[in-house]
Each structure stands twice: as C-alpha cells, then as structure tokens.
C-alpha positions as CSV (number, residue, x, y, z in Angstrom):
1,M,0.0,0.0,0.0
2,K,1.3,3.3,-0.9
3,L,0.8,6.2,1.6
4,K,0.6,9.7,0.5
5,P,2.7,12.2,2.4
6,P,0.6,14.4,4.7
7,R,-0.4,17.8,3.3
8,P,1.7,20.6,4.6
9,A,-0.3,22.8,7.0
10,K,-1.3,26.1,5.4
11,I,0.0,29.0,7.3
12,A,-2.8,31.5,8.1
13,R,-1.9,35.0,6.9
14,V,-3.5,38.3,7.9
15,E,-3.3,40.8,5.0
16,I,-2.5,44.1,6.7
17,I,-2.7,46.5,3.8
18,P,-6.5,46.3,3.4
19,L,-6.8,46.4,7.2
20,I,-4.8,49.7,7.3
21,D,-7.1,51.1,4.5
22,V,-10.2,50.3,6.5
23,V,-8.9,51.7,9.8
24,F,-7.8,54.9,8.1
25,F,-11.2,55.3,6.5
26,L,-12.9,54.8,9.8
27,L,-10.6,57.2,11.5
28,A,-11.2,59.9,8.9
29,T,-14.9,59.4,9.0
30,F,-14.9,59.7,12.8
31,V,-12.9,62.9,12.7
32,L,-15.1,64.5,10.1
33,V,-18.3,63.6,11.9
34,S,-17.0,64.7,15.3
35,L,-15.9,68.0,13.9
36,S,-19.3,68.7,12.3
37,M,-21.0,67.9,15.7
38,T,-19.1,70.5,17.7
39,R,-20.5,73.9,18.2
40,L,-17.9,76.6,17.9
41,Q,-18.9,79.3,20.3
42,G,-16.8,82.0,21.7
43,I,-16.9,83.4,25.1
44,K,-18.5,86.8,25.3
45,L,-16.0,89.3,26.7
46,D,-16.2,92.9,27.7
47,L,-12.7,94.1,26.7
48,P,-11.1,97.0,28.6
49,A,-10.9,100.4,26.9
50,S,-7.7,102.2,26.1
51,R,-7.1,105.8,25.3
52,A,-4.2,105.0,23.0
53,S,-5.9,102.4,20.9
54,S,-7.2,103.2,17.5
55,T,-10.1,101.5,15.8
56,D,-9.4,103.3,12.5
57,I,-7.0,101.2,10.5
58,E,-5.9,103.2,7.5
59,E,-6.2,101.4,4.2
60,P,-3.5,102.3,1.7
61,E,-4.9,104.8,-0.8
62,T,-5.7,103.4,-4.2
63,I,-6.0,105.8,-7.2
64,N,-8.5,104.9,-9.9
65,V,-7.3,105.7,-13.4
66,A,-10.1,105.3,-16.0
67,V,-9.4,104.8,-19.7
68,L,-12.5,106.1,-21.6
69,S,-13.4,105.9,-25.2
70,G,-12.1,108.6,-27.5
71,N,-8.6,108.7,-25.9
72,Q,-9.9,110.3,-22.8
73,F,-8.6,109.6,-19.3
74,A,-9.8,110.2,-15.7
75,W,-7.6,110.4,-12.7
76,D,-9.7,109.7,-9.6
77,K,-13.0,110.6,-11.4
78,Q,-11.6,113.8,-12.9
79,L,-11.0,114.2,-16.6
80,V,-7.4,114.8,-17.5
81,T,-5.3,114.8,-20.7
82,W,-2.5,112.3,-21.4
83,D,0.2,114.7,-20.3
84,Q,-1.6,115.6,-17.1
85,L,-2.1,111.9,-16.4
86,L,1.7,111.2,-16.8
87,A,2.5,114.1,-14.5
88,K,0.0,112.9,-11.8
89,I,1.4,109.4,-12.0
90,A,5.0,110.7,-11.5
91,R,3.9,113.0,-8.6
92,Y,1.9,110.3,-7.0
93,S,4.8,107.8,-7.1
94,R,7.1,110.4,-5.4
95,E,4.6,111.6,-2.7
96,S,2.9,108.4,-1.7
97,P,4.8,105.9,0.6
98,D,2.8,103.0,-0.8
99,P,1.4,103.9,-4.2
100,R,-1.4,101.8,-5.7
101,I,-3.1,102.3,-9.0
102,L,-6.3,100.6,-10.2
103,I,-6.8,100.8,-14.0
104,E,-10.3,100.5,-15.3
105,G,-11.7,101.1,-18.7
106,Q,-14.7,101.1,-20.9
107,E,-15.2,98.3,-23.5
108,E,-14.9,100.8,-26.3
109,A,-11.6,102.2,-24.9
110,D,-8.3,101.5,-26.6
111,F,-6.5,98.7,-24.8
112,G,-3.2,100.2,-25.8
113,N,-3.9,103.2,-23.6
114,A,-4.4,100.9,-20.6
115,V,-1.1,99.1,-21.3
116,A,0.6,102.5,-21.7
117,I,-0.7,103.6,-18.3
118,L,0.5,100.3,-16.8
119,D,3.9,100.7,-18.4
120,E,4.2,104.3,-17.2
121,A,3.3,103.4,-13.6
122,R,5.9,100.6,-13.6
123,L,8.5,103.0,-15.0
124,Q,7.8,105.4,-12.1
125,G,8.4,102.6,-9.6
126,I,4.7,101.8,-8.7
127,S,4.7,98.0,-8.4
128,Q,1.1,97.6,-7.1
129,V,-0.9,98.2,-10.3
130,S,-4.0,96.2,-11.0
131,I,-6.6,96.2,-13.8
132,Q,-10.3,96.1,-13.0
133,T,-12.1,93.7,-15.3
134,K,-15.7,94.6,-14.5
135,L,-16.3,98.3,-15.1
136,R,-18.0,100.3,-12.4
137,P,-19.8,103.4,-13.8
138,V,-17.2,106.2,-13.9
139,E,-18.5,109.3,-12.2
140,L,-16.9,112.4,-13.4
141,N,-16.7,115.6,-11.4
C-alpha cells in the first residue's frame, strides 16, 4: 500500500494593507463627523478700553485711473489729458509711501492706452498696479 505524504499545513496570513485602509477610512470618518458635531462658540468678553488704541486702521490709498473711449482719461474721477495723467502718476509715485493704482476702462476704450498707463506706472516705480475687469460706472466731477 502506498501512503501519501501528509499535506503541509497552510499558514494563516493576515493581510495588513486592506486592514490599514479600513482603519484609516474609519478614523477619517470619525474625525469629520465629530468636527461637524461640535458647536464653535466663543466666550463673550467685555474688553477694557484704552485711550491710546485706534479703531481706525488706515487702508492704503488706491488711485483709480479710467481709460475712456475717444482717448480720454480720468484720474480719480476727474477728466485729464494724457500729459496731465503722466504728471499725476509721477507726482503720486514720489509723494505716496505705498502707491497703488487701479486701471479701469470702458469696453470701447483702446486697450493700448491701458497698457501704456500700466507701463508708465511701472517706470515710475509703482509696483502695485491692477486692472479692473468689470467696469463700475465712472462718475466724473
């Protein structure tokens, strides 16, 4: 009689990678649910007053330069010529400690004028120049 050798015993394995994924998912779910359940309430305080404190925080002044149709320009809502505009940009860059210019323009205005104003502001050392893309109505004085 021929005897078969006994089958080798299979070693039980625990796959740890899927277990880590499940544990991480449960942890993330628990954190998100617990954060959404907390009510963030501050404590109401009556702060002491100070004579030296200031509630007025000065925002840096931003000058609006409008490029209008027909090669017209407005410096802070006042019509100016091209030469006056260049002089105002130069004076503003010298006098203001933190000069800022916002260029806005009408759809019919020449885009080259806006680029020329941007270029002139950069040449005068004004680095904070932005272009407004949605035109607010320009009110002229």
